[in-house]
C-alpha positions in Angstrom: -21.9 -16.3 6.8 -19.2 -13.6 8.3 -19.6 -12.7 12.0 -20.4 -9.3 13.0 -17.6 -6.9 13.9 -17.0 -6.0 17.3 -15.0 -3.0 18.8 -13.1 -5.7 20.9 -12.3 -7.5 17.8 -11.4 -4.8 16.2 -9.0 -3.5 18.9 -7.2 -7.2 19.5 -6.5 -7.4 15.5 -4.8 -4.0 15.1 -1.2 -5.3 15.5 0.2 -8.7 15.0 3.4 -9.9 16.3 6.4 -10.3 13.5 6.3 -14.3 13.7 2.5 -14.1 13.0 3.0 -12.2 10.1 6.3 -14.4 8.9 4.1 -17.6 9.3 1.7 -16.0 6.7 4.6 -15.6 4.0 5.4 -19.3 2.9 8.5 -17.8 1.2 9.9 -15.8 3.9 8.8 -18.8 6.4 11.0 -21.2 4.4 13.9 -18.7 4.0 14.0 -18.3 7.6 13.9 -22.1 8.3 17.1 -22.2 6.0 19.2 -19.7 7.7 18.1 -21.0 11.2 19.2 -24.3 9.9 22.4 -23.0 8.7 22.8 -21.4 12.0 22.2 -24.5 14.2 24.9 -26.3 11.8 27.2 -23.4 12.3 26.8 -23.7 16.3 26.4 -27.4 16.6 28.5 -28.6 13.7 32.0 -28.8 15.4 30.2 -30.6 18.4 28.8 -33.3 16.0 31.6 -33.4 13.5 34.5 -33.3 15.8 37.8 -34.0 13.9 36.0 -35.6 11.2 36.4 -32.7 9.0 40.0 -32.7 9.2 40.8 -36.3 9.8 42.4 -37.8 6.7 41.6 -41.3 5.4 43.8 -42.5 2.4 42.1 -45.6 2.3 38.9 -44.6 1.1 39.3 -41.5 -1.3 36.5 -39.9 -3.3 33.7 -42.1 -1.8 30.4 -41.3 -3.8 27.4 -39.7 -2.0 24.3 -40.9 -0.9 26.1 -44.2 0.9 25.5 -44.9 4.8 28.0 -47.8 4.9 30.7 -45.8 6.7 28.4 -43.5 8.9 26.1 -40.6 8.6 29.4 -38.4 8.0 29.9 -40.0 4.7 26.5 -39.3 3.3 27.6 -36.6 0.9 30.8 -38.5 0.1 34.4 -38.0 0.8 37.1 -35.9 -0.7 40.4 -36.9 -2.3 41.9 -36.9 1.0 39.1 -39.2 2.5 37.7 -36.4 4.2 33.9 -36.6 4.8 31.9 -34.0 2.8 29.1 -33.8 5.0 31.3 -33.2 8.2 33.4 -30.5 6.6 30.0 -28.4 5.4 28.9 -28.3 9.0 32.4 -27.4 10.2 32.6 -24.7 7.5 29.2 -23.4 8.2 30.4 -22.1 11.5 33.7 -20.7 9.9 31.8 -18.6 6.9 29.1 -17.5 9.3 31.8 -16.2 11.8 33.2 -14.1 9.0 30.0 -12.8 7.3 28.0 -12.0 10.3 30.8 -9.7 12.2 31.5 -8.0 9.3 28.2 -7.2 8.5 27.3 -6.2 12.0 30.4 -4.0 12.0 29.8 -2.1 8.6 26.1 -1.8 9.7 26.4 -0.3 13.2 29.3 2.3 12.2 28.5 3.1 8.7 24.5 3.8 9.8 25.2 6.1 13.1 28.0 7.9 11.0 25.8 8.3 8.2 22.5 9.4 10.2 24.9 12.0 12.4 26.3 13.3 9.2 23.0 13.6 7.3 21.4 15.2 10.0 23.8 17.7 10.9 24.8 18.4 7.4 27.5 21.0 6.5 31.4 20.1 6.9 30.3 16.7 8.6 28.2 15.9 5.7 31.0 17.0 3.2 33.8 15.4 5.3 32.0 12.1 5.6 31.1 11.9 2.0 34.7 12.4 1.1 36.0 9.6 3.3 33.3 7.4 1.8 34.3 8.2 -1.6 38.0 7.5 -0.7 37.2 3.9 0.1 34.8 3.1 -2.4 37.2 4.3 -5.1 38.9 1.1 -4.3 36.8 -2.0 -5.1 36.3 -3.8 -2.0 37.2 -7.2 -3.4 40.4 -5.6 -4.9 41.2 -4.0 -2.0 40.9 -7.3 0.3 43.0 -9.0 -2.0 45.9 -6.4 -1.5 45.8 -6.0 2.0 45.2 -10.0 2.6 48.1 -10.5 0.3 50.5 -8.0 2.2 49.6 -9.5 5.7 48.9 -12.9 6.8 45.6 -14.3 5.8 43.1 -14.9 8.9 39.3 -14.7 10.0 40.2 -11.8 11.8 41.6 -9.8 9.0 39.2 -11.1 6.4 36.3 -9.8 8.9 38.2 -6.5 9.6 38.9 -5.6 5.8 35.4 -6.5 4.7 33.9 -4.6 7.3 35.9 -1.5 6.5 35.1 -1.9 2.9 31.4 -2.1 3.3 31.1 0.8 5.7 30.6 3.4 2.9 27.5 1.5 1.8 25.7 2.2 5.0 27.1 5.7 5.5 25.8 6.9 2.0 22.5 5.2 2.8 21.8 6.5 6.0 23.2 10.0 5.2 20.8 10.3 2.3 18.0 9.1 4.5 18.7 11.5 7.0 19.3 14.3 5.0 15.8 14.0 3.4 14.1 13.5 6.8 15.9 16.6 8.4 13.5 18.8 6.4 10.3 17.2 7.5 7.9 19.0 9.7 8.0 16.3 12.7 11.8 16.9 12.9 11.2 20.8 13.3 8.5 20.0 15.6 10.9 17.9 17.9 13.3 20.7 17.7 10.6 23.2 19.0 10.6 20.9 21.9 14.2 21.1 22.7 15.1 17.7 21.9 18.8 17.3 21.0 20.3 15.9 18.0 21.3 12.4 19.2 17.8 12.2 20.6 16.3 13.2 17.6 18.3 10.9 15.6 17.3 8.2 17.9 13.5 8.8 18.4 12.6 10.2 14.8 15.4 9.4 12.2 16.5 6.2 13.2 13.0 4.5 12.9 12.6 5.8 9.5 16.0 4.8 8.1 16.2 1.3 9.7 13.9 -0.8 7.0 16.1 0.6 4.3 19.3 -0.3 6.5 17.9 -3.6 7.4 17.4 -4.6 3.7 20.8 -3.7 2.7 22.2 -5.3 5.8 20.6 -8.4 4.7 21.8 -8.1 0.8 25.2 -7.2 2.0 25.4 -10.1 4.1 25.2 -12.1 0.7 27.9 -10.1 -0.7 30.3 -10.8 2.3 29.8 -14.4 1.9 30.5 -14.6 -1.6 33.5 -12.3 -0.9 34.6 -14.7 1.7 34.3 -17.5 -0.6 35.9 -15.8 -3.5 38.9 -14.8 -1.2 39.3 -18.6 -0.2 38.8 -19.6 -3.8 42.1 -17.4 -4.4 44.0 -19.2 -1.7 44.2 -15.9 0.4 41.2 -16.3 2.6 40.6 -18.9 5.1 43.5 -21.5 5.4 43.8 -24.8 6.5 43.5 -26.6 8.4 40.1 -24.5 9.0 37.4 -24.8 6.6 35.0 -22.6 4.9 32.6 -23.4 2.1 34.7 -21.1 -0.2 37.6 -23.2 0.3 35.8 -26.2 -0.3 34.9 -25.2 -3.6 38.2 -23.9 -4.5 39.8 -27.6 -3.3 36.9 -29.5 -5.5 37.3 -27.2 -9.0 40.1 -29.6 -9.9 38.4 -32.7 -9.6 34.7 -31.7 -11.1 34.8 -34.5 -13.6 35.7 -37.3 -11.2 34.3 -36.3 -8.2 31.7 -33.6 -8.6 30.0 -33.9 -5.1 33.3 -32.0 -3.6 32.5 -28.8 -4.8 28.5 -28.9 -5.7 27.5 -29.5 -2.1 29.4 -26.4 -0.6 28.3 -24.2 -3.5 24.4 -25.3 -3.1 25.1 -24.0 0.4 26.2 -20.7 -0.5 23.6 -20.3 -3.0 20.8 -21.3 -0.7 22.0 -19.3 2.4 22.3 -16.3 -0.1 19.1 -16.6 -1.7 17.2 -17.0 1.6 18.9 -14.1 3.2 17.6 -11.8 0.1 14.1 -13.4 0.5 14.3 -12.5 4.2 15.4 -9.3 3.3 12.5 -8.4 1.1 10.1 -9.7 4.2 12.2 -7.5 6.2 11.7 -4.7 4.6 7.7 -4.7 4.7 7.6 -5.9 8.3 9.9 -2.9 9.7 8.1 -0.3 7.7 5.4 0.9 9.8 3.2 2.4 6.5 4.0 -1.1 4.9 3.7 -3.9 7.7 0.0 -4.7 7.6 0.5 -5.7 3.9 2.6 -8.8 4.5 0.0 -10.8 5.6 -2.2 -10.4 2.9 -2.3 -13.4 0.3 -3.9 -13.7 -3.1 -4.9 -17.0 -2.5 -7.0 -16.2 0.7 -8.4 -13.1 -1.2 -10.3 -15.0 -4.0 -11.1 -17.6 -1.4 -12.6 -15.0 0.9 -14.2 -12.9 -2.3 -15.7 -16.0 -3.3 -17.5 -16.6 -0.1 -18.5 -13.2 0.3 -20.2 -13.1 -3.2 -22.1 -16.4 -2.4 -23.1 -15.0 1.3 -26.5 -13.8 1.7 -26.3 -9.9 1.4 -28.2 -9.0 4.3 -25.9 -11.3 6.6 -22.7 -10.0 5.1 -22.8 -6.8 6.3 -23.8 -8.2 9.8 -27.7 -7.6 9.7 -29.8 -10.4 11.5 -31.5 -12.3 8.6 -34.4 -13.4 10.5 -37.0 -11.1 9.8 -39.0 -9.2 12.4 -42.5 -10.8 13.2 -43.2 -8.6 16.1 -44.5 -5.2 16.5 -42.1 -2.5 17.8 -43.4 -0.2 20.3 -41.0 2.3 19.5 -42.4 2.2 16.0 -46.0 2.5 16.5 -45.7 6.0 15.6 -44.3 5.3 12.2 -44.9 3.2 9.3 -45.3 -0.4 9.4 -41.7 -1.6 9.5 -42.8 -5.4 9.1 -44.1 -4.6 5.6 -42.3 -5.6 2.8 -40.0 -3.0 1.2 -41.0 0.3 -0.4 -40.7 0.1 -4.3 -40.7 4.0 -4.6 -38.2 4.8 -7.3 -34.9 5.5 -5.5 -32.4 6.7 -8.4 -29.1 7.3 -7.2 -28.5 4.5 -4.5 -28.5 0.6 -4.3 -32.0 0.0 -5.7 -34.0 -2.6 -3.5 -36.2 -5.3 -5.4 -38.8 -4.0 -7.3 -37.7 -0.8 -8.2 -37.5 0.7 -12.0 -34.3 -0.3 -14.0 -31.6 2.2 -15.0 -32.9 4.6 -17.8 -30.9 4.9 -21.0 -29.9 8.3 -20.1 -27.8 6.9 -17.3 -23.9 7.2 -18.5 -22.6 5.5 -15.3 -24.5 3.0 -13.1 -22.9 1.6 -9.9 -25.0 -1.2 -8.6 -24.6 -2.8 -5.1 -20.6 -2.3 -5.4 -18.8 -3.9 -2.5 -15.1 -3.4 -1.5 -13.1 -5.4 0.7 -9.7 -4.3 2.1 -7.6 -7.3 3.2 -5.1 -7.3 6.1 -3.6 -10.0 8.5 -6.6 -9.9 10.4 -9.2 -10.7 7.9 -11.1 -8.6 5.2 -12.5 -5.2 6.3 -15.5 -4.2 4.6 -15.0 -0.9 3.5 -17.5 -0.4 1.0 -21.0 -2.2 1.4 -23.6 -2.3 -1.5 -23.0 1.2 -2.7 -25.3 2.1 -5.8 -25.8 5.2 -7.8 -26.2 6.6 -11.3 -25.2 9.6 -13.5 -26.6 11.0 -16.4 -25.0 12.8 -19.4 -24.4 16.3 -18.6 -25.2 16.0 -14.6 -23.6 16.4 -11.4 -23.5 13.7 -8.6 -22.1 15.0 -5.0 -21.1 12.1 -2.8 -21.0 13.5 0.6 -19.8 12.4 4.0 -17.2 12.5 6.6 -13.8 11.5 6.1 -13.5 7.7 6.3 -17.2 7.1 4.9 -15.8 5.2 1.7 -16.5 8.1 -0.9 -13.0 7.9 -2.3 -12.9 4.2 -2.2 -15.9 4.1 -3.8 -14.5 6.5 -6.9 -11.3 4.6 -7.1 -13.1 1.3 -7.4 -15.1 2.5 -10.6 -11.9 4.0 -11.7 -10.2 0.7 -11.6 -7.4 2.2 -9.4 -7.9 0.3 -6.2 -4.9 -0.6 -4.1 -3.7 -4.4 -4.4 -4.9 -5.1 -1.1 -8.4 -3.9 -1.9 -10.8 -5.7 -4.1 -14.0 -5.5 -5.3 -16.1 -8.4 -4.2 -19.6 -7.6 -5.5 -21.6 -5.3 -7.9 -21.6 -3.9 -11.0 -20.0 -0.5 -12.5 -22.0 0.2 -15.9 -20.6 2.6 -18.6 -23.1 2.8 -21.2 -24.4 -0.3 -20.4 -21.1 -2.1 -20.4 -19.7 -3.9 -17.1 -16.4 -2.2 -16.2 -15.6 -4.9 -13.7 -15.8 -7.7 -16.1 -13.4 -6.1 -18.6 -9.6 -7.3 -19.0 -6.8 -5.2 -18.3 -6.3 -4.2 -21.8 -9.7 -3.3 -22.0 -9.7 -1.1 -19.2 -6.9 1.0 -20.5 -8.5 1.7 -23.5 -11.5 3.3 -21.5 -8.8 5.1 -19.2 -9.4 8.6 -20.6 -12.1 8.4 -23.3 -14.3 6.4 -20.7 -13.6 7.3 -17.4 -11.1 9.9 -15.9 -10.4 11.5 -12.5 -9.2 14.4 -11.1 -7.3 13.5 -7.9 -7.0 15.8 -4.6 -3.5 16.4 -4.4 -2.5 18.0 -7.7 1.2 18.3 -6.8 1.6 14.6 -6.2 -0.4 13.5 -9.2 1.6 15.7 -11.5 5.1 13.9 -12.3 7.8 16.1 -10.9 10.5 15.4 -13.5 8.6 15.8 -16.3 7.3 19.1 -18.2 3.4 19.8 -18.0 3.6 19.7 -21.6 4.9 16.2 -21.8 2.3 14.9 -19.4 -0.6 16.6 -21.1 0.7 15.6 -24.3 1.0 11.8 -23.4 -3.0 11.0 -23.5 -3.1 12.1 -27.1 -0.2 10.0 -27.9 -1.3 6.7 -26.1 -5.0 6.7 -27.4 -4.6 9.1 -30.4 -1.4 7.6 -31.9 -0.5 11.2 -33.1 3.0 12.6 -33.3 4.9 14.3 -30.8 4.5 17.7 -32.3 0.8 17.0 -32.8 0.5 15.9 -29.4 2.4 18.9 -27.8 0.2 21.4 -30.0 -2.8 19.7 -28.4 -1.5 20.1 -25.0 -1.1 23.7 -25.3 -4.5 24.3 -26.9 -5.9 22.4 -23.5 -3.7 24.5 -21.2 -5.1 27.7 -22.8 -8.5 26.2 -22.8 -8.3 25.9 -19.0 -7.0 29.4 -18.4 -3.1 28.9 -18.2 -1.5 32.1 -19.3 1.5 32.1 -21.7 0.7 28.5 -22.7 3.0 27.9 -25.5 6.3 29.2 -23.4 4.9 27.5 -19.9 4.5 24.2 -21.3 8.3 23.3 -20.8 7.9 24.4 -17.1 7.8 21.8 -14.2 5.0 21.3 -12.0 6.5 23.0 -9.1 7.1 26.1 -11.5 2.8 26.7 -10.6 0.7 27.8 -8.2 -1.8 25.4 -6.3 -4.9 26.8 -8.7 -2.7 26.3 -11.8 -1.7 22.9 -10.9 -5.2 22.1 -10.3 -6.2 23.2 -13.7 -3.6 21.3 -15.3 -4.7 18.4 -13.7 -8.1 18.7 -14.8 -6.7 19.6 -18.2 -5.3 15.9 -18.3 -8.2 14.3 -17.0 -10.6 15.9 -19.9 -7.9 15.7 -22.9 -9.6 12.6 -24.3 -13.6 14.1 -23.7 -14.5 11.3 -21.2 -17.9 10.2 -20.4 -17.3 10.2 -17.1 -15.3 12.5 -14.7 -14.5 11.7 -11.3 -13.5 14.8 -9.2 -12.0 14.1 -5.8 -11.9 16.9 -3.5 -10.9 19.0 -6.6 -10.9 22.4 -4.3 -9.1 21.2 -1.2 -6.3 23.4 -0.1 -7.4 26.1 -2.4 -8.8 29.6 -1.1 -12.1 30.8 -1.9 -11.5 32.6 -5.3 -9.4 29.7 -7.0 -12.2 27.2 -5.6 -14.9 29.3 -7.6 -12.6 29.4 -10.7 -12.1 25.4 -10.4 -15.7 24.8 -10.0 -16.9 27.4 -12.7 -14.2 25.7 -15.3 -15.6 22.1 -14.3 -19.1 23.3 -14.7 -18.1 24.7 -18.1 -16.4 21.7 -19.2 -19.3 19.4 -18.2 -21.6 21.9 -20.4 -19.5 21.7 -23.3 -18.8 18.1 -23.4 -22.0 16.8 -21.7 -19.6 15.0 -19.2 -21.1 13.0 -16.1 -19.3 14.5 -13.2 -19.2 12.8 -9.9 -18.2 15.4 -7.4 -16.6 14.0 -4.1 -16.5 16.6 -1.6 -17.0 17.9 2.1 -18.1 21.2 1.4 -21.9 21.2 1.5 -21.9 24.8 0.0 -20.2 23.6 -2.7 -22.4 20.8 -3.5 -25.4 22.8 -3.3 -24.1 25.3 -5.8 -23.0 22.9 -8.3 -24.3 19.4 -7.9 -28.1 18.2 -9.5 -28.3 15.2 -7.0 -26.6 13.9 -4.0 -25.7 10.9 -2.5 -24.9 11.0 1.4 -22.3 8.1 2.4 -22.0 6.9 6.0 -19.7 4.0 7.1 -19.2 2.7 3.5 -23.0 2.6 2.4 -25.4 5.3 0.8 -27.8 6.5 3.4 -29.5 9.1 1.6 -30.1 10.1 -2.2 -32.2 12.6 -4.0 -32.2 16.1 -5.9 -29.8 18.4 -4.1 -32.3 21.1 -3.3 -34.9 18.6 -1.8 -32.4 16.6 0.2 -30.9 19.8 1.8 -34.5 21.5 2.0 -36.1 18.3 3.8 -33.6 15.4 4.7 -34.8 12.2 5.2 -32.0 10.7 7.1 -30.8 11.7 10.6 -27.1 11.8 9.3 -27.9 14.1 6.6 -29.8 16.4 9.0 -26.7 16.3 11.4 -24.5 17.4 8.6 -26.7 20.0 7.5 -27.3 21.4 11.1 -23.4 21.6 11.7 -23.0 24.2 8.9 -21.7 27.4 10.7 -24.0 29.6 8.0 -27.3 27.9 9.6 -26.4 29.2 13.0 -28.0 32.2 14.9 -25.4 35.0 16.1 -24.5 33.9 19.4 -25.9 30.7 19.5 -23.8 27.2 20.2 -22.6 25.5 17.0 -24.5 22.1 16.4 -22.5 19.0 15.7 -22.9 15.2 15.5 -21.5 13.4 18.5 -19.0 10.9 18.0 -17.1 10.2 15.0 -17.7 7.4 12.4 -16.8 3.8 13.2 -14.0 2.1 12.3 -14.5 0.2 8.9 -13.5 -3.0 10.7 -15.7 -2.4 13.8 -18.7 -1.2 12.1 -21.7 -1.7 15.2 -24.4 -4.2 14.1 -28.1 -3.1 13.0 -27.8 0.8 12.0 -24.2 1.9 11.6 -25.4 5.2 12.9 -27.3 4.2 15.6 -24.5 5.2 17.9 -24.9 8.9 17.1 -28.4 9.2 16.0 -30.7 11.0 18.4 -33.7 8.8 16.8 -32.0 5.5 17.6 -34.4 3.0 18.9 -34.4 -0.8 19.9 -34.9 -1.8 16.5 -32.0 -0.2 15.2 -29.9 -2.3 17.1 -30.9 -5.7 15.6 -31.8 -4.8 11.9 -29.6 -2.8 9.2 -31.8 -0.6 7.4 -32.2 -0.8 3.4 -32.1 1.9 1.0 -35.6 2.6 0.5 -37.8 4.9 -1.7 -39.2 7.8 0.4 -40.6 9.8 -2.3 -40.4 10.8 -6.0 -36.9 10.3 -6.6 -35.9 10.1 -2.9 -34.5 7.1 -0.8 -33.0 6.9 2.6 -31.5 3.8 4.7 -33.4 4.6 8.0 -36.3 2.7 9.6 -37.8 6.1 10.1 -37.3 7.5 6.6 -41.1 7.7 6.0 -41.3 9.0 9.5 -39.2 12.2 8.6 -40.4 12.6 5.0 -44.2 13.0 6.4 -43.1 15.3 9.4 
């Protein structure tokens, strides 16, 4: 049984230390252990090996590995001069890292600071910096190192200097590109309005955003520098005897691969293991240093399947944190209302999660969502963002999903459309389209239904349209995928769609890009893409957001017209109660990831049966008298990871009583076609 979430538990799991995230990733943890081991060998190797790495023993050359007859130093065998390979590996680790680490750090610091400075200020600074980088990059870094080291005497210091200079343009160009993109962001402009100086802005606002990318480049560049040093030593112009490096060991053992393969094999394996580990750790570092991606690092698919199985087998009543024991005592606060110890009301509750004993869905229901539950997996564990949501939509009908931000409306829509983020998972329930359970279909079957079955209109049209493809190409894509028509025929049908949704001069504007259209026109294009294949269900997620009132009316009229022509079932997600009242047939009000009231829109808005719905309607400014105080619901929706026990709305509800703190109300019928998840729903209905 999952324990009830508490505010204290939610507060303590907001952040995790980097080492906790590292322990959750087995590959990154193994890579980190390899690199730590290499670093320990580099530091302690000279102390353990002493002069064994350079001491020659011509009496026992070419000893094979896996022999401890002559001590631990000969466990990996010896070379042609009798020097133990193991001791040389330990000593070479220090030499190799002494070249790679300083070279990477120098190029990282110089190139990053230089690039952020040039990219932030732009102008001549940016142009001069890029020309300098182009000049350095015109010479291949390895070839440049070969020429310089051939002219000057090869040494570790000269190798570090040459490789550092050669790699500076890599960081300079990366940091410059990131900083140039960030300098046009509004938060940078806001910092300027506060009087923040250039270097302070770079340090506080630009560097934290650029750092994850630069660390990834540095980790990968570490691999390149190691291989470059090995290549130079292999060519004889790198580390010189009596010093030893892994690359020099490979170079010295290449002539004896037939007779003494271990001389070159073990240092080669050391190079491969170190570079691969650095690459794996670079990917992990990219995730953990990016605030927008850090929380994903702790999510493991194996744990997800196990938690999903436990959640599916757990009692639904206790899964959401409700107390499983029935209430067998009379509640003094409910004496005025209905009998709360009685069985569930079996009044039909269409549009919601149906209690036991209610009528089954009718054949007219195109889309039926029943007991849908979605979890988002975080390093702290699963968070229940959608809890046993249920509704149904008939052909040609509009169902409005209402509620404040964070109540689970968009997550429900994405679960129905099969567009959940990888860290989110459906852990229970069914989504039936014409009787077929979509959640049980494979990926290929779901793709066949994406368009003809379920389509979606997204909130941000500019982000939903590909900026590098013309709108005609994007509108033609559904026809080419599902209908298999030619490019010419698909374009002709795309132009027809554009004309159908009211795009003027559609034939000539089909070659335009999304940024060349206004917000209302982009929304029309997005709707045209969604209805291209005449879907049976259309989900519109805030289709009128950020549009003026006139364009909003045009968009909704367009949706109504298309719904009437194609008999499409429309699921409308919106915050606008007026929009729902005018265009919806039924509503489902959501709060804290669950449906709290359903019914015909006129009846629900005329006489709500749930205190939350009543509070939403009372907060509409149009309902207030001139000069009176605007009403509002106190507080805010709970965090999905810290939903209170009992009724989730009780902390904001004016009717909350003792029973609300211990029992989570189920969605039960409160009248013909009405349902509400409130212990006092009948009381409100009879009032």
